[in-house]
ZATI-506197 format. One record per residue (C-alpha): residue in one letter; x, y, z negated. Coordinates in steps of 0.001 Angstrom, whole numbers. Example, Ala and Ser with C-alpha at 12.3 -4.5 7.8 and 13.67 -1.06 7.14 Angstrom:
# residues 2
   rest        xx        yy        zz
      A     12300     -4500     -7800
      S     13670     -1060     -7140
# end
This chain:
# residues 455
   rest        xx        yy        zz
      M     -1400    -83400     57897
      T      1344    -80839     57579
      D      -380    -78969     54756
      A     -1113    -82164     52927
      A      2546    -83208     53166
      M      3851    -80000     51593
      P      4933    -80219     47936
      P      2717    -78510     45362
      A      5254    -75761     44625
      A      5417    -74743     48267
      A      1663    -74779     48592
      A      1351    -72340     45721
      G      3191    -69641     47682
      P      6313    -67644     46655
      S      7348    -67850     42957
      R      6323    -64899     40714
      K      8304    -63433     37765
      P      6678    -63951     34392
      K      4815    -60875     33144
      K      6494    -58781     30397
      S      4686    -58546     27087
      L      4349    -55260     25208
      H      5006    -57200     22021
      V      8452    -58338     23174
      L     11286    -55776     23263
      D     13424    -55779     26369
      D     17003    -54550     26588
      N     16100    -50998     27700
      T     13681    -50533     24822
      R     16258    -51796     22352
      R     18812    -49301     23684
      R     16345    -46423     23447
      N     15344    -47363     19901
      G     18995    -47685     18915
      A     19797    -44241     20338
      E     16842    -42756     18461
      R     17972    -44307     15186
      R     21507    -42987     15663
      F     20175    -39507     16414
      R     18034    -39580     13278
      I     21015    -40659     11211
      L     23162    -37869     12677
      G     20389    -35315     12073
      G     19951    -36492      8494
      C     23716    -36280      7922
      A     23782    -32734      9337
      V     20913    -31613      7102
      G     22460    -33340      4099
      T     25818    -31678      4757
      G     24176    -28264      4967
      V     22193    -28807      1772
      L     25289    -30095       -25
      A     27314    -27049      1063
      L     24518    -24757      -146
      V     24323    -26544     -3495
      V     28098    -26332     -3977
      L     28015    -22613     -3086
      L     25174    -21901     -5512
      I     26804    -23886     -8300
      S     30107    -22050     -7849
      I     28388    -18631     -7823
      L     26126    -19412    -10774
      S     28882    -20938    -12880
      A     31114    -17913    -12289
      G     28424    -15220    -12421
      L     25917    -16190    -15116
      P     28348    -15369    -17980
      S     28414    -11746    -16767
      F     24841    -11329    -18017
      Q     26082    -11969    -21549
      Q     28452     -9734    -23441
      T     30237     -9871    -26801
      F     29370     -7189    -29350
      L     30900     -6255    -32693
      K     28345     -5038    -35236
      A     29392     -2422    -37765
      E     27799       348    -39796
      I     28857      3835    -38848
      Y     28158      7192    -40447
      L     27153      9852    -37926
      D     28802     12880    -39485
      P     26662     15993    -38902
      A     29659     18254    -39557
      V     31245     16882    -36383
      L     28233     16100    -34206
      D     25859     18958    -35035
      P     27490     21791    -36982
      S     24506     24087    -36397
      G     22034     21542    -37775
      E     19465     22304    -35060
      R     19564     18815    -33496
      D     19661     20394    -30054
      P     20481     17656    -27478
      E     22167     20192    -25207
      A     24476     21360    -27987
      I     25169     17773    -29081
      S     26088     16785    -25526
      K     28859     19401    -25569
      I     30725     17503    -28288
      L     33720     15880    -26645
      T     33989     12114    -26481
      F     37230     11811    -28460
      S     35522     13551    -31421
      Y     33776     10257    -32120
      S     37055      8381    -32653
      P     37460      9206    -36392
      M     33940      7932    -37118
      I     34592      4692    -35234
      K     37915      4227    -37024
      G     36237      4761    -40400
      S     33507      2279    -39516
      L     36012      -410    -38499
      T     38086       216    -41639
      A     35025      -336    -43817
      L     34153     -3504    -41898
      A     37693     -4880    -42306
      E     37607     -4234    -46068
      E     34195     -5872    -46369
      L     35246     -8993    -44476
      E     38527     -9195    -46393
      A     36542     -9186    -49633
      Q     34543    -12114    -48239
      G     37717    -14148    -47669
      A     38712    -13219    -44134
      E     42455    -13142    -43530
      N     44655    -10942    -41379
      L     41819     -8572    -40448
      T     43151     -5023    -40270
      P     41429     -1870    -39011
      K     44041     -1593    -36248
      M     43311     -5135    -35094
      L     39581     -4414    -34992
      A     40215     -1187    -33096
      D     42278     -3100    -30525
      M     39429     -5602    -30103
      V     36842     -2902    -29412
      S     36293     -1669    -25853
      G     37766      1626    -24767
      A     34238      2648    -23781
      A     33094      2642    -27424
      N     33368      6433    -27766
      A     31244      7058    -24677
      K     28645      4460    -25740
      L     28351      6028    -29191
      R     28065      9501    -27666
      D     25227      8352    -25391
      Y     23464      6816    -28403
      V     23720     10042    -30413
      I     22457     12196    -27517
      A     19495      9855    -27055
      N     18785      9707    -30819
      P     19671     13090    -32346
      D     17519     12395    -35416
      E     19966      9675    -36473
      I     22692     12257    -37160
      G     23522     12327    -40864
      K     22548      8682    -41353
      T     24497      5448    -41563
      V     23312      3247    -38698
      E     24236      -222    -37488
      F     25908       106    -34128
      E     27042     -2572    -31694
      F     30458     -1939    -30167
      L     31464     -3645    -26950
      T     34518     -5834    -27391
      N     37291     -5665    -24852
      A     37357     -7984    -21859
      R     39912    -10412    -23315
      I     37899    -11091    -26481
      D     34731    -11430    -24417
      Q     36414    -13858    -22030
      Y     37775    -15842    -24987
      L     34291    -16408    -26395
      K     33183    -17457    -22912
      G     35955    -20037    -22747
      K     38024    -18333    -20044
      V     40900    -17158    -22248
      T     42896    -19670    -24273
      R     45575    -19329    -26904
      E     48125    -20508    -24353
      S     47160    -17759    -21893
      A     46949    -15193    -24706
      A     50583    -15874    -25626
      L     51531    -14661    -22124
      D     49112    -11707    -22026
      S     50160     -8240    -23189
      R     46547     -7146    -23753
      V     45650     -9763    -26361
      D     47416    -11997    -28879
      V     46630    -15160    -30782
      A     46017    -13227    -34008
      Q     43145    -11357    -32351
      L     41636    -14634    -31167
      N     41803    -16013    -34708
      A     40196    -12805    -35959
      A     37449    -13178    -33355
      D     36669    -16672    -34679
      E     36356    -15257    -38200
      L     34121    -12429    -37028
      V     31846    -14862    -35198
      A     31647    -17062    -38300
      S     30723    -14064    -40443
      G     28026    -12912    -38017
      A     29723     -9573    -37310
      M     30480    -10590    -33723
      E     28015    -12248    -31382
      K     27401    -12876    -27704
      R     23997    -11922    -26276
      F     22226    -10793    -23120
      N     23615     -7534    -21780
      W     21089     -5268    -20040
      D     23849     -2721    -19449
      F     25303     -4956    -16746
      I     22177     -4239    -14680
      T     21525      -632    -15704
      A     24937       883    -16522
      P     27206      2579    -13943
      D     30592      1298    -12848
      A     33616      1523    -15151
      S     37333      2002    -14667
      E     39764      -825    -14029
      N     40788      -866    -17696
      R     37216     -1377    -18961
      P     35630     -4234    -17025
      E     33409     -5106    -19982
      A     31538     -1799    -19499
      A     31053     -2075    -15717
      G     27467     -2269    -14474
      L     25330     -2188    -11347
      G     23007       731    -12129
      V     24299      3225     -9553
      A     24637       493     -6907
      L     21059      -699     -7424
      L     19727      2858     -7233
      G     21765      3578     -4099
      S     20507       400     -2409
      L     16932      1320     -3344
      Y     17275      4782     -1791
      M     18761      3350      1409
      M     16004       728      1714
      L     13361      3466      1319
      I     14976      5427      4164
      V     15161      2338      6368
      L     11533      1460      5643
      C     10258      4978      6321
      L     12185      5340      9600
      A     12700      1877     11095
      L      9148       560     10624
      P      7167      3325     12412
      I      9794      3891     15104
      G     10299       185     15762
      V      6590      -656     15858
      A      5762      2331     18066
      A      8546      1467     20516
      S      7435     -2173     20611
      I      3785     -1305     21282
      Y      4726      1053     24083
      L      7135     -1378     25764
      E      4813     -4362     25446
      E      1390     -2841     26067
      F      1694       453     27920
      A      5015       716     29775
      R      5144      -300     33427
      K      7406     -3191     34279
      N     10188     -1663     36360
      F     13949     -1419     36452
      L     14100      1166     33649
      T     12082      -881     31170
      D     14132     -3969     32065
      V     17324     -2063     31263
      I     15854      -879     27934
      E     14801     -4411     26964
      V     18219     -5841     27802
      N     19971     -3142     25777
      I     17686     -3710     22771
      S     18613     -7389     22852
      N     22276     -6487     23139
      L     22081     -4050     20219
      A     20730     -6842     18013
      A     23986     -8740     18623
      V     26365     -5798     18104
      P     28609     -6223     15008
      S     27434     -4098     12111
      I     30768     -2327     11768
      V     30131      -688     15161
      F     27080      1028     13676
      G     29324      2240     10850
      I     31666      3836     13368
      L     28673      5432     15087
      G     27390      6789     11769
      L     30824      8176     10904
      A     31089      9934     14254
      I     27561     11361     14433
      F     26168     11805     10931
      I     29371     12806      9132
      N     31733     14317     11711
      M     29102     16012     13902
      M     26151     16645     11572
      H     28394     17180      8504
      L     26232     15133      6146
      P     27958     14292      2829
      N     30139     11222      2501
      S     28958      8335       341
      A     25363      9621       385
      P     22307      7339       643
      I     20915      9469      3477
      V     23879      8543      5710
      G     23789      4899      4670
      G     20041      4769      5289
      L     20368      6290      8765
      V     23138      3858      9731
      L     21170       865      8454
      T     18086      2164     10283
      L     19961      2090     13584
      M     21147     -1420     12799
      T     17680     -2677     11776
      L     15674     -1160     14651
      P     16531     -3861     17261
      T     15505     -6626     14838
      I     12153     -4995     14112
      I     11496     -4258     17797
      I     12233     -7830     18860
      A     10091     -9317     16069
      T      7213     -6924     16781
      R      7225     -7627     20518
      A      7212    -11361     19837
      S      4200    -10916     17546
      L      2346     -8868     20156
      K      3053    -11469     22837
      A      1684    -14194     20566
      V     -1785    -12591     20596
      P     -3835    -14350     23344
      P     -4634    -12225     26419
      S     -8305    -13151     25967
      I     -8415    -10807     22934
      R     -7396     -7888     25118
      D     -9718     -8919     27940
      A    -12677     -9276     25578
      A    -12096     -5831     24078
      L    -11739     -4233     27504
      G    -14808     -6127     28717
      V    -17083     -4539     26122
      G    -15932     -1029     27034
      A    -12945      -423     24744
      S    -10102      1692     26053
      K     -6590       350     26351
      M     -5533      2105     23146
      Q     -8601       871     21255
      A     -7961     -2684     22381
      V     -4368     -2505     21169
      F     -4858      -707     17847
      H     -8227     -2213     16842
      H     -7720     -5807     17964
      V     -4193     -6734     19021
      L     -2221     -4908     16318
      P     -4181     -6319     13332
      L     -3677     -9843     14662
      A        59     -9202     15136
      A       464     -7586     11692
      P      1713    -10738      9877
      G      4584    -11184     12326
      I      5401     -7471     12215
      L      5535     -7467      8407
      T      7684    -10577      8396
      G     10144     -9107     10911
      T     10303     -5845      8975
      I     11034     -7518      5633
      L     13665     -9776      7174
      G     15256     -6721      8786
      L     15323     -4968      5408
      A     16862     -8055      3815
      Q     19575     -8042      6470
      A     20242     -4353      5880
      L     20377     -4865      2097
      G     23271     -7295      2441
      E     25379     -5240      4859
      T     28751     -3990      3676
      A     30934     -3085      6671
      P     29004        -9      7905
      L     28800      1373      4369
      L     32560      1091      3903
      L     33171      3298      6930
      I     30934      6117      5691
      G     32654      6317      2300
      M     30223      4460        57
      V     33144      2475     -1322
      A     34014      5410     -3590
      F     34008      5060     -7383
      V     30727      6639     -8565
      R     29671      6877    -12212
      D     26880      9472    -12110
      Y     23366      8412    -11210
      P     21882     10244     -8203
      D     18815     12358     -8884
      A     15340     11470     -7708
      P     14559     11965     -3997
      P     14835     14059     -1971
      G     17832     15671     -3685
      G     19312     12363     -4758
      L     19496     11180     -1154
      F     22350     13639      -553
      E     24320     12849     -3731
      P     27169     10298     -3995
      A     26095      6696     -4562
      T     27087      3206     -3580
      G     25346         8     -2535
      L     25066     -3401     -4138
      P     27171     -5306     -1540
      V     29795     -2556     -1654
      Q     29894     -2868     -5434
      V     30632     -6575     -5030
      Y     33504     -5642     -2720
      N     34799     -3100     -5253
      F     34790     -5657     -8059
      T     36747     -8180     -6007
      Q     39475     -5623     -5254
      R     40356     -5048     -8921
      A     43119     -6879    -10733
      D     41475     -7781    -14043
      P     40034    -11335    -13971
      A     36914    -10097    -15763
      F     35896     -8280    -12588
      V     35680    -11620    -10747
      E     32924    -12573    -13178
      R     31260     -9213    -12565
      A     31423     -9726     -8784
      S     29755    -13139     -9042
      G     27063    -11657    -11278
      A     26412     -8910     -8711
      I     26129    -11570     -6004
      I     23476    -13332     -8097
      V     21499    -10076     -8380
      L     21793     -9543     -4619
      L     20664    -13120     -3896
      V     17672    -12683     -6200
      F     16568     -9611     -4260
      L     17045    -11403      -929
      V     15051    -14433     -2111
      I     12256    -12171     -3375
      M     12091    -10328       -50
      N     11948    -13585      1899
      L      9213    -14919      -390
      V      7233    -11714       109
      A      7580    -12151      3874
      I      6246    -15722      3673
      I      3361    -14744      1383
      L      2312    -11810      3561
      R      2463    -13931      6682
      R       239    -16607      5190
      R     -2068    -14044      3586
      F     -2816    -12100      6775
      E     -2363    -14832      9341
      R     -5417    -15446     11519
      R     -6026    -18453     13705
      W     -7904    -18414     16967
# end
């Protein structure tokens, strides 16, 4: 009777909450999804900001530096007088090289006088030999002398020669010098700019690609149009060869010993911690170390690639050691166990099995370490590689002990000079340096993918 009198709801027992459906979002899920969307938006904004900053940087460097690969030349015919250049008539390059540079000035003046008369006959106005001489670079004598030494058979002939114009005329044709700025500049005037327009119209003056910017040595502050990167590129090449020959074998050998053979004790722990600390030491500290040891104690020459290479080797070693140890750790222990299980010795297991599998990571770490060393400037400044160097170093090994400079140091040198044309040169050198860094990183990626093995 009691059960029958109870209402149906009470008979059914305590009330239950309705089950949640996976197809219906609750408040917690909505909050989690909202947080994820906000994080994605923030991440996308961060990546976009980084890409935008990189694009702006590249555009600014390219816009300022690409014009440096072009140069303005004035074409004129010049008679190479044998009475001045080769009185003996033997065409001996050694005897010709003894002719002083200023001896070429009368021939250049005669060539420009003939060009002015020719253009005046064609209708050009206000073109005088003195004006043309002022528009030609001060390096014209040296350029002509180099041409004669390289081509002694041309002596006695009338040849067409291309004279470098001075920096102001070159910058005018590149749109960086205006008539308003020329009126305030003591090194150029409006009449010369008008003459440059006439020379361009006549075809006697043109702007074209300038290989000398890559191959020629540095020039003085008064001749930015003749400044090049040849000595800096050669010095950087020598230093990278030293770093490669020293840092790679030493770094790989140290990594193999520490990772595969050394016992784990307090001493090896201290060594590992110090290697990690050395990787974070500012590069200028290595420059101070190189100055104290290699120059003051060992008395190696200042501004020599051998000193720069040794300093950069010390700086690159921690990077190579850390990358090599990481590559060795990435090889599965089963590879070592399998080799030891079939009777291989510890050394055979490491060098025949583990090392080949770790080679892609080792090569990648080495190339990235070289790329880092190529862009370093501070340690090279402390060992004197900031000096003005015009002579190319000889081939190794003698050239390693001769004065040279590096590509990043050359960029620094250009930025310290007053003439605005050197700013263009500095940006052009940065482009060359970036090209080398991109190539080295691409080589690292290609080698890693080429030799990578999966297990």
